[in-house]
C-alpha positions in Angstrom: 44.0 29.9 -9.4 44.0 33.6 -8.6 41.2 35.2 -6.5 40.0 37.1 -9.6 39.8 33.9 -11.6 37.8 32.2 -8.8 35.4 35.2 -8.7 35.0 35.0 -12.5 34.1 31.3 -12.3 31.6 31.8 -9.5 30.0 34.7 -11.5 29.8 32.5 -14.6 28.3 29.6 -12.6 25.7 32.0 -11.0 24.9 33.4 -14.5 24.3 29.8 -15.8 22.1 29.0 -12.8 20.1 32.2 -13.4 19.7 31.4 -17.1 18.6 27.8 -16.3 16.0 29.2 -13.8 14.7 31.6 -16.4 14.5 28.8 -19.0 12.6 26.5 -16.6 10.3 29.4 -15.7 9.5 30.1 -19.3 9.0 26.4 -20.1 6.7 26.2 -17.1 4.6 29.1 -18.4 4.4 27.6 -21.9 3.4 24.2 -20.7 0.7 25.6 -18.4 -0.7 27.5 -21.3 -0.6 24.3 -23.4 -2.7 22.5 -20.8 -0.1 20.6 -18.8 -0.7 20.3 -15.1 1.6 19.5 -12.2 1.7 15.9 -11.0 -0.1 16.7 -7.7 -3.0 18.0 -9.8 -2.9 15.6 -12.7 -2.7 12.4 -10.7 -4.2 11.2 -7.4 -2.2 12.2 -4.4 -1.2 9.4 -2.0 -3.4 11.0 0.7 -6.5 10.9 -1.5 -9.4 10.0 0.8 -7.0 9.6 3.7 -7.4 11.3 7.1 -5.1 11.2 10.1 -6.0 8.5 12.6 -4.3 8.5 15.9 -4.8 4.7 16.3 -4.1 3.5 12.8 -2.0 6.3 11.3 -4.6 6.9 8.6 -8.0 5.7 7.6 -10.5 6.4 4.8 -12.6 9.5 5.3 -16.3 8.5 5.8 -18.9 9.6 3.2 -16.2 10.8 0.8 -16.5 10.8 -3.0 -13.9 11.7 -5.7 -11.9 10.6 -8.7 -8.8 8.4 -8.5 -6.4 8.9 -11.4 -3.1 7.2 -12.1 -0.7 5.5 -12.1 1.7 8.1 -10.8 3.9 9.4 -12.5 3.1 7.5 -15.6 0.5 8.4 -18.3 -3.0 7.9 -17.0 -4.3 4.4 -17.4 -7.3 4.6 -15.0 -9.7 7.2 -13.7 -12.3 5.8 -11.3 -15.0 7.1 -9.0 -14.4 6.3 -5.4 -17.1 6.5 -2.7 -16.9 5.6 1.0 -19.7 4.8 3.3 -20.5 6.2 6.8 -17.9 4.0 8.5 -15.1 4.9 6.0 -15.0 1.7 3.9 -15.2 1.6 0.1 -18.7 0.5 -1.0 -22.3 0.9 -0.1 -23.8 1.2 3.3 -24.0 -2.1 5.1 -27.5 -1.6 6.6 -29.2 -4.2 8.8 -28.4 -7.8 8.3 -30.9 -9.5 6.0 -32.6 -12.8 6.9 -30.1 -15.6 6.5 -27.4 -13.2 5.3 -23.7 -14.3 5.3 -21.1 -11.7 5.8 -17.5 -11.9 4.4 -15.0 -9.3 5.5 -11.9 -8.7 3.4 -8.8 -7.2 5.0 -5.8 -5.9 3.1 -4.2 -3.0 1.3 -4.5 -1.4 -2.1 -5.0 -4.9 -3.7 -8.3 -5.2 -1.8 -9.3 -1.6 -2.0 -9.1 -1.8 -5.8 -9.2 1.9 -6.4 -8.0 1.3 -10.0 -11.3 -0.1 -11.1 -14.9 0.9 -10.5 -16.7 -0.4 -7.5 -18.9 -3.0 -9.4 -15.7 -4.3 -11.0 -13.8 -5.1 -7.8 -13.4 -8.7 -6.9 -15.1 -8.1 -3.6 -18.2 -6.8 -5.3 -18.1 -9.6 -7.9 -17.8 -12.2 -5.2 -20.9 -10.9 -3.5 -23.0 -12.0 -6.4 -21.1 -15.2 -7.1 -21.3 -16.5 -3.5 -25.0 -15.7 -3.3 -25.6 -17.9 -6.3 -23.4 -20.7 -5.0 -24.8 -20.6 -1.4 -28.4 -19.9 -2.3 -28.7 -17.2 0.3 -27.9 -13.4 0.7 -24.3 -12.6 0.9 -22.7 -9.3 1.9 -19.0 -8.7 1.1 -17.3 -6.0 3.1 -14.2 -4.3 1.6 -12.0 -3.1 4.5 -8.9 -2.7 2.3 -7.0 0.6 2.8 -4.2 1.7 0.5 -0.8 1.3 2.2 -2.0 -0.8 5.1 0.3 -3.5 6.5 -0.8 -6.7 8.4 -0.4 -4.7 11.6 -2.9 -2.0 10.6 -5.4 -4.6 9.3 -5.1 -6.5 12.6 -5.5 -3.4 14.7 -8.5 -2.2 12.6 -10.3 -5.5 13.0 -9.6 -5.7 16.7 -10.7 -2.2 17.5 -13.4 -1.5 14.8 -14.1 -4.5 12.6 -15.6 -6.8 15.3 -18.8 -4.8 15.3 -19.5 -5.8 11.7 -20.4 -9.4 12.7 -18.5 -11.2 9.9 -19.0 -14.9 9.4 -15.7 -15.2 7.5 -12.7 -12.9 7.5 -10.3 -13.2 4.6 -6.9 -11.6 5.0 -5.2 -10.8 1.7 -1.5 -10.7 2.2 0.7 -8.5 -0.2 4.4 -8.6 -0.7 4.9 -5.1 0.8 3.3 -6.2 4.1 6.6 -7.5 5.3 8.2 -4.1 4.9 5.1 -2.2 6.1 5.0 -4.1 9.3 8.4 -2.8 10.4 7.9 0.8 9.2 6.4 3.7 11.2 6.8 6.4 8.5 7.9 6.3 4.9 9.2 9.5 3.4 6.8 11.3 1.1 3.7 9.9 2.8 1.5 12.4 4.6 0.9 10.2 7.6 2.9 7.7 9.7 1.5 4.6 11.5 2.1 2.6 14.6 3.9 -0.8 14.7 4.0 -3.8 16.9 7.1 -4.8 18.8 7.6 -8.5 19.3 8.8 -9.1 22.9 10.9 -12.1 24.0 7.8 -13.7 25.7 6.0 -13.6 22.3 3.7 -10.7 23.2 2.9 -7.9 20.7 3.3 -4.4 22.1 2.0 -1.4 20.2 4.6 1.3 19.7 4.4 4.7 18.1 0.8 5.3 19.3 -1.0 7.6 19.5 0.4 8.2 16.0 2.0 11.7 15.7 2.1 13.8 12.6 5.5 13.1 11.1 7.5 15.4 8.9 6.7 14.3 5.3 10.5 13.7 4.6 11.3 11.6 7.6 11.8 7.9 7.5 11.2 5.8 10.7 11.5 2.0 11.0 11.8 -0.6 13.7 15.4 -1.1 14.6 17.3 -3.2 17.1 15.0 -4.5 19.9 12.1 -3.1 17.9 12.9 0.5 18.9 11.6 3.2 16.4 14.7 4.3 14.5 15.0 7.3 12.3 17.0 6.6 9.2 16.7 9.7 7.0 19.6 12.1 6.5 20.3 15.5 4.9 20.6 14.2 1.3 17.5 12.1 1.4 15.5 14.9 3.0 16.8 17.3 0.3 15.7 14.9 -2.5 12.3 14.5 -0.8 11.9 18.3 -0.5 12.7 18.7 -4.2 10.1 16.1 -5.2 7.3 17.0 -2.8 7.6 20.8 -2.9 9.0 21.6 -6.3 8.9 18.7 -8.8 5.4 17.6 -8.0 4.1 21.1 -8.5 5.9 21.7 -11.8 4.4 21.1 -15.2 7.9 20.7 -16.6 8.5 17.8 -14.2 5.2 16.3 -15.2 6.3 16.3 -18.9 9.7 14.8 -18.0 8.2 12.1 -15.7 5.5 11.0 -18.2 8.0 11.0 -21.0 10.4 8.8 -19.1 7.4 6.5 -18.3 7.0 5.9 -22.0 10.6 4.7 -22.5 11.1 0.9 -23.0 11.1 -1.1 -19.8 14.8 -1.9 -20.2 15.8 1.7 -20.3 13.6 2.6 -17.3 15.2 -0.4 -15.4 18.7 0.8 -16.3 17.9 4.3 -15.0 16.4 2.9 -11.9 19.5 0.8 -11.3 21.3 3.9 -10.1 18.9 4.1 -7.1 20.6 1.1 -5.5 17.5 0.4 -3.3 18.1 -0.8 0.2 15.6 -3.7 0.3 13.3 -5.8 -1.9 10.3 -3.5 -1.5 12.5 -0.4 -2.4 13.5 -2.3 -5.5 9.9 -3.0 -6.4 9.1 0.7 -6.0 12.2 1.7 -8.0 11.0 -0.4 -10.9 7.7 1.4 -10.9 9.2 4.9 -11.1 12.3 7.0 -11.1 11.4 8.9 -8.0 11.8 7.5 -4.8 15.6 8.1 -4.8 16.1 4.8 -3.0 19.9 5.2 -3.0 19.6 8.0 -0.5 17.8 5.9 2.0 21.0 5.0 3.8 22.0 8.6 4.1 22.0 9.0 7.9 22.0 12.1 9.9 25.1 12.5 12.2 24.5 10.4 15.3 21.5 8.5 13.9 21.2 4.8 14.6 22.1 2.6 11.7 19.2 0.5 10.2 19.2 -3.2 10.5 21.3 -5.2 8.0 19.4 -6.8 5.2 19.6 -10.3 6.9 18.5 -9.0 10.3 15.7 -7.0 8.7 14.4 -10.0 6.8 14.4 -12.1 10.0 12.6 -9.4 11.9 10.0 -9.1 9.1 9.3 -12.8 9.1 9.1 -13.2 12.9 6.9 -10.1 13.3 4.6 -11.0 10.4 4.1 -14.5 11.8 3.1 -13.2 15.2 0.7 -10.7 13.6 -1.0 -13.3 11.5 -1.3 -15.6 14.6 -2.8 -12.7 16.6 -5.2 -11.8 13.8 -6.4 -15.5 13.3 -7.0 -15.8 17.1 -8.9 -12.5 17.3 -11.1 -13.6 14.3 -11.9 -16.9 15.8 -12.7 -15.5 19.3 -15.3 -13.3 17.5 -17.0 -16.4 16.3 -15.9 -16.0 12.6 -13.8 -18.3 10.4 -10.4 -17.1 9.2 -8.9 -17.5 5.7 -5.4 -16.4 4.9 -4.7 -15.7 1.2 -1.0 -15.8 0.7 1.1 -17.0 -2.3 3.7 -19.8 -1.7 6.8 -17.5 -2.0 5.5 -15.3 0.8 4.5 -18.3 2.9 8.2 -19.4 2.8 9.2 -16.3 4.7 7.1 -16.9 7.8 7.2 -19.5 10.5 4.9 -22.1 8.8 5.1 -24.5 11.7 3.8 -21.9 14.2 1.0 -20.8 11.9 -0.1 -24.4 11.2 -0.1 -25.1 14.9 -2.7 -22.3 15.1 -4.7 -23.9 12.3 -3.6 -21.3 9.7 -3.0 -22.7 6.3 -2.6 -20.4 3.3 -4.8 -20.4 0.3 -4.1 -18.8 -3.1 -5.6 -18.3 -6.5 -3.8 -19.7 -9.5 -3.9 -18.0 -12.9 -5.8 -20.0 -15.7 -3.5 -21.3 -18.4 -5.3 -19.2 -21.0 -4.5 -16.0 -19.2 -1.0 -14.4 -19.3 0.2 -12.4 -16.2 0.5 -9.2 -18.2 -3.2 -9.4 -19.2 -4.5 -8.9 -15.7 -2.5 -5.8 -14.7 -2.1 -2.3 -16.0 0.9 -1.6 -18.2 2.6 0.7 -15.8 1.0 -0.3 -12.5 1.2 -3.5 -10.5 -2.5 -3.5 -9.5 -5.2 -5.7 -11.1 -7.2 -4.3 -14.0 -10.9 -5.2 -14.5 -10.0 -8.5 -16.1 -7.7 -9.3 -13.2 -10.4 -8.6 -10.7 -12.8 -11.0 -12.6 -10.1 -13.7 -12.7 -9.3 -13.4 -9.0 -13.0 -13.4 -8.1 -13.6 -16.6 -10.1 -10.6 -18.3 -8.5 -11.5 -17.2 -5.0 -15.2 -18.0 -5.1 -14.8 -21.8 -4.5 -12.3 -21.2 -1.7 -14.7 -18.9 0.1 -17.6 -21.2 -0.5 -15.7 -24.2 1.0 -14.7 -22.1 4.0 -18.3 -21.0 4.6 -19.8 -24.5 4.1 -17.2 -26.0 6.5 -18.1 -23.3 9.1 -21.7 -24.4 9.9 -24.9 -25.5 8.1 -26.1 -22.7 6.0 -29.8 -23.3 6.7 -31.3 -21.3 9.5 -32.0 -17.7 10.5 -29.4 -14.9 10.4 -27.6 -14.1 13.5 
């Protein structure tokens, strides 16, 4: 090819790019006039109600109020009012302990926080009324769930801040993504990172990555060999992240495309997501929920960067570390004088050291779905979280477990502490 021909091709390519940019610009203007909004404005941002926290990575802003809309980037299925109290927990002020009051504290992530439903519809609020009827005394349930938290953050929050609440029973609700969260210090596209615990050969847990710095939004940092923080992002993954967070999320055109894809049949969305080739089970779950985390770019490493653990090694580390965190949490709860209840489904229990946990008196409990209820009935169409019916079903199944744990703890008659 002659030099003149190459120049002509480059000029044609540049002209096509310019035409495409103009077309996108015009489409953006038309859609804005038609009422379309960018994703960051139309849907709740991941950092909604979050504030940077040097100890935990992030925590809920105290005395905050706003609207939570989602799921993102699918068509809106829920729009709820969220309010936090003066200590940064969802729900009303705790106030002084009433005479004979029993306090139940719930730890966990978005499943516990329940932002997808209104406060009175959450299973924690429903349980407050159900347990009061069952026990015949005042009950206060405390929702300490924070979106995105792993077992490590829940344990750290309870150890450093939750003890002061004087709970009689602490219920830890374990989610599937806790395994991955426990070995992650920063996930690309999240505004804040978090600390993590390193499990040392003597069994001790050592906090690493604290005080938590402000990470670049497109960086990815996980625990690697010997539990050392390891950065695993590379140029391609950072470029994809930049496109999404700086351009696509601020484009009405992208909003239209994303919501249109969200309406495709599940099989088509699954086929499109298959091209992301996610690096682990949690990435696969996220890929099924949307076309945009670009999971296939996760293994794109910068020159000289340490390679992440193999899948087998990562699963082993996740199981060992999660076991140690649950043991530490259970011990901390019992030292405080409260009872501990672990809510974990059987398939997750199989991934931890059950012998070690049982030796510490930790036995999982879980809620089974009534035969008359189908799994798809209790969740939103395009979101994995519980809908209002799901919260009611979960509260009804959980109530007898909590009642049993509280009655086994001590006689319920007598003055409050």
